[in-house]
TORROLUM-356612 format. One record per atom (N, C-alpha, C): z, y, x; residue in one letter. Coordinates in steps of 0.001 Angstrom, whole numbers, plus 500000, padded with zeros to 6 digits. Example, Ala and Ser with C-alpha at 12.3 -4.5 7.8 and 13.67 -1.06 7.14 Angstrom:
<pts>
507800494310513190A;507800495500512300A;507800496700513200A;507080497750512850S;507140498940513670S;507870500030512900S;
</pts>
This chain:
<pts>
545656310234784634M;545715311652784297M;544424312074783612M;544493313142782784T;543300313654782125T;542504314499783110T;541292314923782669V;540465315754783543V;541196317043783902V;541865317648782913S;542596318895783200S;543748318644784157S;544434317512783985E;545525317183784900E;545001316926786301E;543849316241786386F;543234315995787683F;542872317317788355F;542254318204787608S;541850319506788161S;543063320299788633S;544126320267787837S;545335321005788216S;545956320421789484S;546029319086789547A;546599318445790724A;545739318708791955A;544425318690791775L;543529318943792898L;543648320392793364L;543733321314792414H;543885322730792766H;545197322950793523H;546264322316793072A;547556322460793747A;547482321887795164A;546737320804795337A;546601320211796666A;545859321153797605A;544785321768797108F;544016322698797938F;544844323918798323F;545823324275797506E;546618325477797748E;547716325259798785E;547890324009799235S;548945323760800219S;548663324544801502S;549658325244802071P;549440326048803290P;549188325188804534P;549623323946804498D;549433323055805637D;548152322255805424D;547128322422806271P;545851321724806081P;546004320202806026P;546838319655806885R;547017318197806870R;547642317735805567R;548634318491805102D;549271318140803833D;548273318285802690D;547430319289802742A;546430319490801697A;545481318300801626A;544987317863802790V;544063316717802820V;544739315469802269V;545972315230802678N;546687314044802216N;546895314069800710N;547217315243800184R;547449315361798744R;546143315220797966R;545057315757798488I;543752315598797828I;543393314115797743I;543569313411798846K;543262311979798852K;544160311216797882K;545408311615797805S;546342310933796900S;545921311121795447S;545477312339795116V;545034312613793741V;543832311745793388V;542854311684794284V;541658310880794021V;541995309395794019V;542856308962794941A;543236307551794991A;543892307120793690A;544730307989793137H;545362307683791856H;544310307550790761H;543342308438790762E;542265308379789764E;541488307067789876E;541185306657791095L;540431305417791287L;541256304192790896L;542536304205791215S;543379303061790861S;543560302948789355S;543477304073788646Q;543525304031787184Q;542224303480786608Q;541131303698787309T;539846303166786862T;539809301653787009T;540391301127788087D;540466299686788304D;541832299372788891D;542729298873788062T;544102298620788507T;544186297494789526T;543100296728789708R;543123295615790656R;542678296040792051R;542227297266792174A;541730297741793468A;542884298236794347A;542743298006795643T;543654298577796633T;542945299749797289T;543571300916797290V;542964302132797824V;543678302511799121V;542910302582800205K;543479302905801510K;542902304225802008K;543786305110802474K;543343306377803040K;542938306187804503K;541957306946804940T;541575306941806349T;542085308225807010T;541779308373808294D;542199309575809019D;541145310676808968D;540102310477808179F;539004311445808133F;539027312198806808F;538330313343806803F;538177314097805555F;536868314875805589F;536087314686804535N;534819315408804383N;533930315227805605N;533966314016806153H;533197313691807352H;531794313262806943H;530837313473807825S;529451313123807498S;529238311620807394S;529907310830808236F;529630309390808281F;530870308517808087F;532054309071808224A;533281308281808087A;533865308485806683A;534279307391806016P;534791307508804647P;536178308128804594P;536479308733803469D;537811309289803249D;538768308234802704D;538243307320801900L;539034306251801297L;538256304943801400L;538982303842801385V;538348302520801387V;538951301709800249V;538094301186799384L;538516300345798277L;538363298878798675L;539335298055798282S;539239296623798587S;539793295813797426S;539320294564797334W;539734293609796321W;539810292231796970W;540587291326796424P;540587289956796956P;539202289329796802P;538711288727797864N;537430288004797851N;536236288883797506N;536339290168797739E;535225291092797521E;535072291962798772E;533871292462798976R;533658293332800118R;534284294698799860R;534647295366800946E;535191296716800816E;534099297699800385E;534548298817799842R;533587299870799509R;534135301207799979R;533280301956800682F;533671303267801193F;533576304316800092F;534492305287800159V;534477306435799253V;534426307702800092V;533414308529799833F;533253309808800513F;533549310923799518F;534504311790799849L;534853312919798993L;534003314127799379L;533441314781798366K;532590315952798606K;533048317096797715K;533351318217798372S;533823319382797626S;532702320363797298S;531585320287798006D;530458321187797773D;529434320464796892D;529313320883795633T;528419320199794691T;527132320971794437T;526791321919795320R;525484322572795176R;524397321509795373R;523365321517794534P;522384320418794518P;521837320039795880P;521359321012796663D;520745320688797952D;521772320101798917D;522958320703798960I;524006320225799873I;524453318816799480I;524688318619798185L;525162317316797727L;524108316234797965L;522831316575797734R;521770315599797962R;521703315195799432R;521850316166800336D;521836315838801774D;523049315000802149D;524220315319801569D;525423314532801852D;525267313080801384D;524656312925800231V;524441311573799705V;523456310807800577V;522360311475800953D;521348310813801795D;521931310365803132D;522908311116803650A;523459310803804969A;524285309523804976A;524776309099803813V;525671307920803793V;525118306769802950V;523879306862802506R;523316305839801619R;523361304438802218R;523223304339803525K;523145303015804153K;524410302196803912K;525516302836803543H;526772302131803281H;526897301664801828H;525956302050800947D;526084301784799504D;527457302237799004D;527828303487799285P;529202303918799009P;529349304519797614P;530572304990797342I;530829305897796223I;530957307296796803I;530134308196796320V;530267309606796680V;530981310280795514V;532214310696795748F;533055311245794682F;533068312764794803F;532463313422793826A;532419314888793818A;533722315424793237A;534370316315793975L;535652316846793522L;535488317841792387L;534295318389792213D;533969319242791069D;532854318579790274D;532717318894788987P;531625318318788197P;530276318691788796P;529351317736788849V;528011318010789359V;527136318524788220V;526118319344788576N;525257319899787541N;524005319059787353N;523181319436786383E;522023318622786019E;521015318509787150E;520831319566787935D;519868319507789036D;520262318420790034D;521563318397790376A;522029317378791317A;521905315986790712A;522186315874789417I;522082314579788746I;520651314068788798I;519706314913788417N;518306314479788378N;517783314140789765N;518133314964790741A;517664314706792103A;518239313401792637A;519521313165792392S;520152311951792891S;519626310724792185S;519352310850790890T;518795309714790146T;517456309315790717T;516593310292790963Q;515274310000791514Q;515390309363792899Q;516284309897793732A;516428309346795083A;516928307913795038A;517915307637794169A;518457306283794081A;517398305311793599A;516554305757792659T;515513304878792131T;514471304579793181T;514080305603793931E;513048305415794947E;513550304548796099E;514789304711796508R;515297304040797700R;515860302652797399R;516096302340796135K;516588301025795747K;517933300690796384K;518764301692796663D;520068301398797231D;521109301361796115D;522359301062796492D;523424300911795504D;524484301994795637D;524052303191796005T;524980304317796089T;525374304780794689T;526657305104794516L;527154305647793253L;527606307081793479L;527048307998792699L;527488309390792702L;528320309611791444L;529598309929791626A;530508310057790481A;531317311332790597A;531842311772789459D;532806312866789473D;533995312476788607D;535010313344788604S;536254312991787926S;536071312849786417S;535144313591785836R;534929313502784390R;534409312115784007R;533498311594784815G;532990310253784541G;534066309199784677G;534877309318785742M;535953308355785933M;536952308422784791M;537254309618784336E;538250309763783280E;537777309141781959E;536485309207781697V;535951308554780494V;536227307056780551V;536004306437781705L;536261305002781834L;537746304685781712L;538585305536782311I;540029305310782239I;540504305341780792I;540088306363780047Q;540510306490778654Q;539906305384777789Q;538657305014778072S;537981304002777258S;538632302634777418S;539034302278778627R;539637300961778828R;540999300866778166R;541646302001777939R;542943301973777258R;542787301689775777R;541673302121775190T;541439301891773771T;540628300629773507T;539845300184774483D;539025298982774334D;539091298196775638D;539959297203775731P;540209296529777020P;538977295928777675P;537960295549776891V;536793294918777501V;536086295859778466V;536247297171778266I;535619298142779162I;536260298080780544I;537463297506780627G;538085297326781931G;537231296498782872G;536476295541782327L;535591294741783168L;534481295615783740L;533938296504782920A;532886297396783391A;533421298416784384A;534609298962784142S;535152299967785058S;535474299345786412S;535932298094786414S;536156297401787679S;534837297196788410S;533809296800787663A;532496296581788274A;531898297878788800A;532213299009788158V;531701300303788617V;532175300592790031V;533468300400790287L;533983300692791624L;533492299669792645L;533331298430792245Q;532896297401793184Q;531409297485793496Q;530601297773792470G;529158297748792692G;528363298651791786G;528965299728791282G;528211300672790468G;527191301431791305G;526077301790790679R;525033302531791385R;524510303628790477R;523788304594791082G;523224305680790281G;524240306766790028G;524438307126788763L;525254308277788404L;526389307896787481L;527508308565787657L;528624308382786743L;529218309749786440L;528531310467785586T;529052311727785076T;529672311449783711T;530201312450783081E;530837312269781780E;529872311647780778E;528655312186780717R;527679311686779750R;527284310240780058R;527025309957781326E;526623308602781703E;527739307601781433E;528974307982781724A;530107307078781512A;530316306795780029A;530127307818779188E;530270307611777740E;529238306618777224E;528004306762777700V;526950305835777283V;527262304420777754V;527705304297778998M;528010302981779545M;529149302322778777M;530241303068778558A;531406302499777886A;531063302050776471A;530381302906775724S;530039302547774348S;529064301384774305S;528156301327775279S;527169300250775307S;527819298910775617S;528724298878776600V;529395297633776957V;530272297152775806V;531010298071775178A;531849297685774041A;531006297147772894A;529896297851772606A;529012297392771535A;528341296072771898A;528042295891773187G;527426294650773628G;528354293464773466G;529634293642773786F;530603292563773606F;530741292217772131F;530892293251771310S;530996293012769872S;529717292379769338S;528566292848769850G;527300292290769411G;527139290838769813G;527581290484771015A;527494289085771461A;528355288191770592A;529495288687770133Q;530338287898769240Q;529660287665767891Q;528855288651767461R;528178288531766157R;526764287993766295R;526336287685767533L;524956287276767819L;523968288348767364L;524368289614767598D;523520290763767297D;522646291028768524D;521380290647768443A;520494290739769601A;520246292184770016A;520170293100769063A;519875294491769385A;521013295124770191A;522245294977769705A;523391295574770403A;523602294919771766A;523451293603771813T;523632292899773081T;522532293270774056T;521290293377773561G;520169293748774416G;520320295139774992G;520874296075774194A;521092297435774693A;522113297425775833A;523148296594775708A;524137296488776773A;523530295858778020A;522671294867777841V;522000294229778975V;521180295262779747V;520446296104779024A;519624297130779670A;520490298143780413A;521605298533779803Q;522494299502780421Q;523115298930781698Q;523556297682781625I;524180297038782779I;523182296884783920I;521959296481783596S;520963296203784631S;520587297448785425S;520759298607784842G;520373299818785545G;521493300511786290G;522733300058786116H;523859300808786676H;524742300022787637H;524350298776787967F;525184297973788863F;524316297243789875F;524928296882791006D;524200296098791991D;523946294685791447D;523227293880792208K;522820292569791704K;524014291671791385K;525018291686792242R;526162290796792032R;526934291165790781R;527243292467790609R;527989292896789440R;527145292781788172R;525841293003788303T;524964292803787142T;525013291354786693T;524898290422787641A;524946289000787300A;526282288640786663A;527384289200787191R;528711288894786658R;528851289385785223R;528440290622784970L;528576291180783627L;527670290470782633L;526471290094783073L;525569289390782170L;526073287970781892L;526679287330782890R;527274286019782627R;528414286143781615R;529157287246781721F;530236287490780770F;529681287614779353F;528693288484779172L;528087288634777847L;527430287336777399L;526781286649778351G;526137285387778013G;527140284337777568G;528314284292778230A;529344283327777850A;529875283632776455A;530076284911776155V;530530285287774815V;529461284934773786V;528195285173774145W;527075284850773256W;527060283348772948W;527110282531773972V;527085281079773781V;528366280610773089V;529495281211773466G;530751280847772823G;530756281157771341G;529959282128770936S;529883282507769523S;528834281712768759S;528178280769769440G;527226279898768754G;525783280107769134G;525513281074770021G;524140281281770463G;523763280294771556G;522561280441772074T;522094279593773180T;521595280485774304T;521594279990775544P;521034280789776641P;519595281193776379P;518847280368775670A;517431280659775428A;517237281877774540A;518135282110773581N;517944283268772698N;518837284447773061N;519472284388774251F;520228285546774740F;519242286674775019F;519470287877774517P;518486288962774661P;518323289411776104P;517090289642776494G;516794290062777854G;516273288905778667G;515585289231779746E;514980288206780583E;515859287811781757E;517061288374781814Q;517929288094782942Q;518428286651782895Q;518623286087784071D;519153284735784184D;520659284780784046D;521194284163782997I;522644284182782782I;523264282841783157I;522506282048783910A;523038280748784312A;524233280942785231A;525134280001785209G;526325280071786055G;527579280180785222G;528678279675785766D;529934279685785046D;530517281096785006D;531359281313784021L;532064282577783898L;533043282703785059L;532933283774785844D;533791283893787020D;535202284298786612D;536135284145787554G;537543284340787251G;537873285728786747G;537279286754787351T;537575288127786937T;537164288355785491T;535962287908785130A;535489288089783765A;536353287304782777A;536751286091783157L;537579285291782262L;538961285918782091L;539495286507783154E;540786287181783049E;540727288327782056E;539653289116782109F;539512290207781151F;539378289667779735F;538651288579779587L;538484287980778263L;539823287509777708L;540650286925778564L;541957286440778122L;542911287580777799L;542701288732778424D;543576289880778174D;543204290663776914D;542097290298776286L;541675290991775072L;542584290627773898L;542536291400772818P;543292291008771621P;542920289589771198P;543843288863770565P;543622287447770257P;542324287179769495P;541593286158769960I;540367285704769304I;540654284293768789I;541007284195767534N;541425282908766964N;540196282148766470N;539488281547767410D;538252280822767100D;538180279595768010D;538512278436767472F;538574277212768268F;537252276925768957F;536151276989768226E;534846276646768794E;534433277634769873E;534781278904769700F;534472279906770717F;535119279523772038F;536415279259772033W;537126278939773270W;536718277576773806W;536351276673772924R;535890275364773378R;534586275499774165R;533678276329773668R;532410276523774393R;532635277272775699R;533525278265775670I;533830279016776884I;534434278097777949I;535263277154777516G;536056276385778462G;535442275108778985G;534280274698778477R;533749273405778908R;533475273313780410R;533035274389781095P;532810274254782547P;534078274360783385P;535226274651782772L;536432274935783541L;537068273660784089L;537828273838785156T;538657272779785727T;540084273287785807T;541018272373786029L;542400272797786198L;542529273744787384L;541768273493788452E;541826274353789633E;541367275775789311E;540266275910788580S;539758277250788273S;540698278004787344S;541323277314786410V;542286277963785521V;543528278392786303V;543972277548787230S;545188277847787984S;545037279074788874S;543803279416789244R;543578280588790106R;543560281900789335R;543596281851788028L;543545283069787227L;544825283884787405L;544696285192787232R;545844286091787315R;546069286689785923R;546987286087785191I;547275286523783830I;548771286783783717I;549119287948783181E;550525288274782986E;551027287618781697E;552163286933781794G;552753286340780605G;551957285148780102G;552192284811778850D;551497283679778231D;550616284206777101D;549522284857777461S;548667285510776474S;548234284531775392S;548048285059774196Q;547647284202773084Q;546272283598773323Q;545388284356773952N;544060283803774235N;544132282652775230N;545102282699776150L;545294281560777052L;545690280323776259L;546521280499775229Q;546898279358774384Q;545663278771773717Q;544801279643773198Y;543582279165772543Y;542673278448773535Y;542527279009774734L;541626278423775736L;542084277023776129L;543379276869776437I;543870275567776888I;543854274563775750I;544346274952774587S;544433273996773473S;543064273543772993S;542032274347773237S;540674273968772831S;539987273087773859S;540591272936775033N;539928272196776116N;540864271191776779N;541750270616776009L;542698269656776556L;542029268377777034L;540793268169776643D;540090266943777051D;539311267112778347D;539005268349778764V;538219268550779985V;539065269034781159V;540274269497780897L;541176269927781963L;542010268721782390L;541745268218783605H;542379267001784088H;543385267304785197H;544498266593785179A;545523266703786216A;545868265311786727A;546308265248787958R;546758263986788533R;548268263944788652R;548920265101788676A;550360265132788918A;551024266199788058A;552304265994787794C;553089266998787068C;554542266900787526C;555271267970787334R;556690268000787710R;557437268867786705R;558599268400786297I;559371269101785274I;560624269692785904I;560878270970785610L;562081271665786067L;562826272212784862L;564154272248784967D;564952272911783934D;564747274413784035D;564899275082782938R;564815276544782951R;565808277112781948R;566204278364782200Q;567112279063781310Q;566318279857780284Q;566829279893779082H;566201280692778031H;566314282169778395H;565178282886778375E;565166284300778737E;565496285166777532E;566129286301777811L;566571287182776730L;565403287700775897L;564246287898776533S;563097288450775824S;562396287426774940S;562759286137775073E;562102285090774314E;562639285004772889E;561773284603771974T;562197284364770609T;562873282992770526T;563470282707769400E;564163281438769213E;563266280392768553E;561956280526768677S;561038279624767990S;561064278213768552S;561438278067769831G;561461276749770441G;560078276207770739G;559069277044770736E;557698276595770937E;557433276222772392E;556431275365772580F;555872275106773902F;554700276072774080F;554628276715775252R;553590277703775506R;552973277452776879R;551643277523776952W;550943277423778233W;551088278741778981W;551244278652780296A;551372279857781118A;550851279545782519A;550696280587783318L;550283280455784721L;551413280973785593L;551824280135786544D;552954280496787395D;552776279832788755D;552893280619789829R;552811280102791203R;551484279374791440R;550424279933790924D;549081279367791069D;548975277977790446D;549694277746789372M;549637276480788648M;549664276746787150M;548993275875786415L;549124275893784964L;550407275158784608L;551166275708783682C;552412275064783294C;552591275140781791C;553473274293781292L;553817274255779875L;555312274525779758L;555645275652779129R;557036276081779044R;557625275745777682R;558862275326777717S;559652275166776502S;560951275927776728S;561782276080775722P;563038276807775947P;563921276188777028P;563807274854777249R;564711274195778198R;564042273722779482R;562730273696779535S;562061273162780721S;560708273812780924S;560161273598782113V;558795274020782407V;558140272877783176V;556944272493782736T;556214271388783342T;554990271939784057T;554900271695785356Y;553784272172786169Y;552764271050786338Y;551482271426786337F;550403270458786470F;549551270802787689F;549071269771788380A;548255269985789575A;547281268828789737A;546266269073790569S;545269268037790838S;545753267023791866S;546778267409792651K;547357266511793642K;548858266765793691K;549591265751794130V;551040265910794213V;551414267014795190V;550703267096796321D;551070268115797307D;550657269525796881D;549998269654795724E;549683270976795187E;550716271439794161E;551741270620793930L;552860271042793093L;553751271951793926L;553639273253793723K;554271274233794599K;555683274599794135K;556373273636793576V;557771273843793179V;558587272664793690V;559770272952794189E;560654271902794674E;561268271157793490E;561340269844793624A;561927269030792563A;563429269254792482A;563965269181791272Q;565404269253791060Q;565930267818791026Q;566248267289792198D;566595265870792303D;567859265536791518D;567844264340790919G;568994263849790169G;569020262340790199G;569761261736789286D;569794260288789182D;568602259810788360D;568409258502788361G;567432257936787451G;567984257915786037G;567390257085785182I;567866256958783805I;568152255483783538I;568942255229782528S;569263253848782187S;568032253159781614S;568026251839781694L;566913251092781128L;566833251310779618L;567973251348778965E;567977251578777521E;567336252919777177E;567633253956777984E;567053255275777728E;565543255258777947E;565089254572778992L;563649254472779233L;562948253800778056L;563511252694777596L;562878251970776492L;562891252802775212L;563950253564775013R;564002254438773832R;562911255503773894R;562753256115775072R;561719257147775218R;560327256551775053R;560100255389775638A;558779254756775534A;558453254423774083A;559457254021773338E;559234253634771943E;558862254838771082E;559307256040771489Q;559003257242770702Q;557505257414770490Q;556715257134771524R;555263257279771417R;554541255954771660R;555295254877771653R;554705253550771886R;553905253544773196R;554569253997774249I;553939254083775561I;554106252750776285I;553027252096776696P;553169250832777431P;553758251084778824P;554755250278779190I;555346250325780528I;554921249048781258I;554245249196782385N;553701248042783095N;554633247486784162N;555432248347784756E;556360247901785788E;557434248960785971E;558533248563786595L;559606249519786836L;560457249043788004L;561293249937788488E;562222249632789573E;563618250046789160E;564531249069789171L;565937249318788877L;566718249369790184L;567722250223790241A;568497250336791482A;569961250579791189A;570811249979792016T;572240250270792044T;572537250836793430T;573746251256793701P;574045251755795053P;573744250761796157P;573683249442795831T;573470248453796895T;572286247523796655T;571642247592795491R;570568246663795176R;569391247401794539R;568192246858794775T;566981247372794130T;566162246182793634T;565688246260792405V;564883245193791821V;563642245793791191V;562472245251791534S;561214245658790907S;560827244600789889S;560320245043788742Y;559979244105787672Y;558588244442787130Y;557725243435787062A;556384243595786505A;555867242224786144A;554937242162785207T;554292240894784877T;553026240743785712T;552521239520785774V;551330239252786584V;550135240046786095V;549999240168784777N;548822240838784203N;549032242328783966N;550164242850784403R;550476244270784232R;550419244702782749R;550862243803781838D;550891244192780441D;552230244851780119D;552430245228778867D;553606245997778474D;554871245144778600D;555851245665779342I;557099244917779551I;558263245518778771I;557987246549777985S;559090247264777342S;559828246416776305S;559210245329775815H;559884244446774865H;560099243051775456H;560149242976776764D;560280241695777451D;561753241258777446D;562026240098776846D;563409239600776777D;563975239313778157D;563133238823779070D;563619238541780417D;564118239800781111D;563415240922780878L;563851242183781479L;565208242599780928L;565380242470779630L;566653242857779027L;567783241970779534L;567509240703779681N;568536239801780202N;568883240145781647N;567831240484782434L;568067240840783822L;568929242093783929L;568674243061783065S;569414244321783142S;570890244129782856S;571223243107782061R;572623242871781723R;573417242348782923R;572711241794783900T;573408241275785090T;573792242390786052T;573233243582785832F;573555244713786690F;574752245458786123F;575385246227786976S;576509247035786523S;575997248260785783S;576930249032785231S;576559250248784502S;576004251318785421S;576068251089786738T;575531252069787672T;574050251844787973T;573420250883787305A;571994250617787530A;571153251652786790A;570221252230787517Y;569340253234786933Y;567884252886787231Y;567015253253786312V;565581253129786561V;565156254283787461V;564604253946788618Q;564145254974789550Q;562696255361789277Q;561855254358789083T;560442254624788788T;559975253667787709T;558936254096787007A;558275253242786024A;556806253621786007A;555962252642785685V;554528252884785613V;554093252726784165V;553558253808783605A;553080253799782226A;551560253788782215A;550981253250781157S;549529253257780992S;549124254371780043S;548154255164780487I;547595256230779651I;546130255922779426I;545668256117778202L;544274255869777841L;543871254423778121L;544817253526777949G;544500252117778064G;544708251522779424G;544288252200780495S;544350251539781800S;544695252451782964S;544859253746782748R;545136254636783866R;546641254678784132R;547083254282785329P;548520254186785607P;549137255527785994P;550221255880785307L;551003257069785632L;552335256612786194L;552596256940787450V;553848256582788110V;554864257682787836V;555953257336787173C;556990258307786819C;558189258132787739C;558532259155788491D;559701259155789353D;560793259937788636D;561846259248788201F;562840259879787336F;563808260789788073F;564254260459789297P;565145261406789983P;564518262777790202P;563222262814790499S;562561264103790735S;561793264603789518S;561771263797788457R;561019264105787236R;559579264517787573R;558944263665788340T;557571263887788782T;556701262721788321T;555545263036787787G;554581262018787416G;553322262187788239G;552700261071788618K;551465261148789390K;550593259943789082K;549285260163789122G;548357259078788914G;548324258171790134G;548315256862789891R;548213255926791007R;546777255921791516R;546608255881792820T;545302255964793503T;544581257209793018T;543408257045792402A;542602258217792029A;542706258558790552A;543682258017789857A;543761258229788411A;544067259682788069A;543259260233787179K;543495261561786616K;543589261434785103K;544183262448784474F;544425262379783047F;544074263712782385F;543438263695781229P;543277264945780481P;544643265470780064P;544798266778780079L;546099267368779768L;546608266936778401L;545690266785777463G;546103266419776114G;546746265054776045G;546414264165776986A;547037262840777035A;548235262825777968A;548144263547779089L;549207263520780091L;550478264213779616L;550340265408779038A;551524266200778701A;552481265471777752A;552021264901776632P;552974264225775741P;553645263023776392P;552886262225777153V;553460261031777772V;554456261412778864V;554058262333779747A;554933262702780870A;556223263341780390A;556132264271779448L;557347264927778979L;558244263954778222L;557661263057777443T;558467262096776689T;559237261170777620T;558588260717778699L;559244259782779599L;560187260457780586L;559809261624781104L;560534262213782231L;561687263117781847L;561784263498780586T;562872264392780199T;563286264096778764T;564567264238778433P;565003263970777052P;564518265072776118P;563921264691775004L;563412265640774023L;564126265449772699L;564466266546772064T;565032266474770723T;563893266222769730T;564196265779768519P;563139265612767510P;562340266894767283P;563025268038767313E;562307269302767131E;561352269562768295E;561798269257769521E;560932269449770679E;559743268511770636E;559940267280770177C;558812266356770023C;557790266921769049C;558270267510767978Q;557367268104766992Q;556606269278767586Q;557292270142768332K;556632271290768956K;555630270843770012K;555938269766770739L;555012269231771734L;553761268685771043L;553945268034769921D;552794267552769152D;551925268716768686D;552554269823768323E;551802270972767831E;550947271591768927E;551504271709770137V;550762272376771207V;549631271500771739V;549686270200771491T;548614269294771942T;547828268708770783T;547997269246769581R;547394268631768395R;545873268623768435R;545257269636769043N;543788269689769041N;543179268540769826N;543886268060770845Y;543378266915771605Y;543316265680770718Y;544367265448769956F;544401264261769105F;543434264395767939F;543317265613767388E;542363265816766312E;540952265550766788E;540654265945768018Q;539313265733768540Q;539024264244768679Q;540044263465769083Q;539809262035769230Q;539502261383767893Q;540160261849766827R;539929261248765521R;538626261727764903R;538220262977765237E;537021263537764642E;536091264019765744E;535336263110766373P;534447263496767461P;533383264467766985P;532976265392767873T;531941266357767544T;530576265687767516T;529603266391766953L;528255265842766873L;527690265547768252L;528069266352769242F;527549266166770592F;528076264881771226F;529215264382770712E;529829263206771306E;529490261912770571E;528922262018769362L;528684260825768569L;527765259837769265L;526715260356769916E;525772259466770576E;526444258675771687E;527324259344772455D;528049258652773513D;528995257600772934D;529636257930771803L;530565256988771207L;529854255754770679L;528622255940770156I;527855254805769663I;527460253904770817I;527065254522771953E;526669253739773118E;527864253063773774E;529044253698773675S;530226253155774357S;531393253100773386S;531453252060772509P;532466252012771456P;533891252080771978P;534139251604773209R;535501251597773720R;536014252995774017R;535093253997774125S;535534255341774512S;536460255949773489S;536264255644772196L;537149256200771183L;538556255639771324L;538610254352771681Q;539920253724771857Q;540679254352773015Q;539953254666774105H;540632255172775309H;540672256680775376H;540000257366774445G;540112258815774403G;539216259543775355G;538240258874776020D;537292259579776869D;535989258811776847D;534978259339777518G;533662258756777433G;533376257706778463G;534332257348779307D;534017256380780340D;534795255080780156D;535263254850778933G;535945253598778658G;537154253424779545G;537286252223780117A;538458251919780920A;538201252060782400A;537047252624782761R;536757252735784184R;537626253793784833R;538184253541786003P;538996254556786691P;538113255661787229P;538701256872787323E;537979257992787898E;538080257943789413E;536961258155790094I;536933258170791551I;536713259600792000I;537607260086792811E;537478261459793296E;536471261517794421E;535510262440794377P;534543262533795475P;535202262930796780P;
</pts>
């Protein structure tokens, strides 16, 4: 709601003849205002109102501490200053129901500076500036969320306008490596948030700065921006309008893991998520995957594209006919398998030939017999004449239940065809760029068009292997086999700590 709408709703609440109903309606109006400032916050009403020490509202977030909100209707400078002083020990938000005047602002600013606490004095005009600003510039949503979690000092209309414009200019400046604009945002952030939120916002700006080609050493300001980009900041970054810059997302994504990406809360399959995953297919590793059939949704286009998405706390790859979930362990695949039969040996060999995937061993089964086939040296058996002759002795009811494929030269992927599940044997993990094409090709039938679309969504991984970056050349010279196997550790298996 706008400031005028807020004032009207608040006035109507005060006019209620029933005092209890009036208090409840006042709290509801303010709670709505706060939830618009940060849509991720949960606002809980208490049984108190205008109490000296008990909060009127409590704000909470997942994995964050609660924050008390005290509503104050008397904004006379002396009264408001005493009310603020009485609750400072809680580092709360003191929400003035009427606009505060300059005397109260100056007095509260001085007190907050002297006492070094994290109390925030705000009014509806300041909150409304943040609400409107985040609608026109989504990056301000990160600042408005941080304001409720750990804002300090003052948030009046003027202060909120300065903060919003500074944060927006700082983000744009970090993208352009504009030290002046970024430095102004750093100064603004450092004075208006507690230590935790200051560190989070500076890491966000620092990540954008480095992602745009800067270095931590030339990031403006003396603040320490060390540390990975936290999930909340990355979620806001992904929700921004598309940033079509491969190197930007590659730099942003180097510290990420499949686990950290899977914990993100992103609606739909944002375009920035596509850029982030496709730019980091070599550093995001999975040990297991599972494929499920899916129905084409009415809202989907007919492009037939493969798209990365987040679903059930897992990263997945969606196509019009299937969805493939990826996890670090088999027991972290939070979807039930759609059990079916295996596939014929001829079908397995056809699929393997599509990408020249080496098959090291397999298990054939009929209703009454099971046969395992492998060579002593675990080399490729897909063109083994003995295997083909053996398969002819079985009836047409013989199906391949499992097969072991080699990825990156020596890492074994066990494919279970009835459940369409792939998993690394022992501690084997695979970069998504290598796992996705092999697993989907073997575990599910793909049309030529789907094969082409799968190649497109994983193309950056293959391009990177053919054209290593300058940072990787030294490693490739020291370890020539790494180019052959697609990673820097040659044929050595990965050991999980």
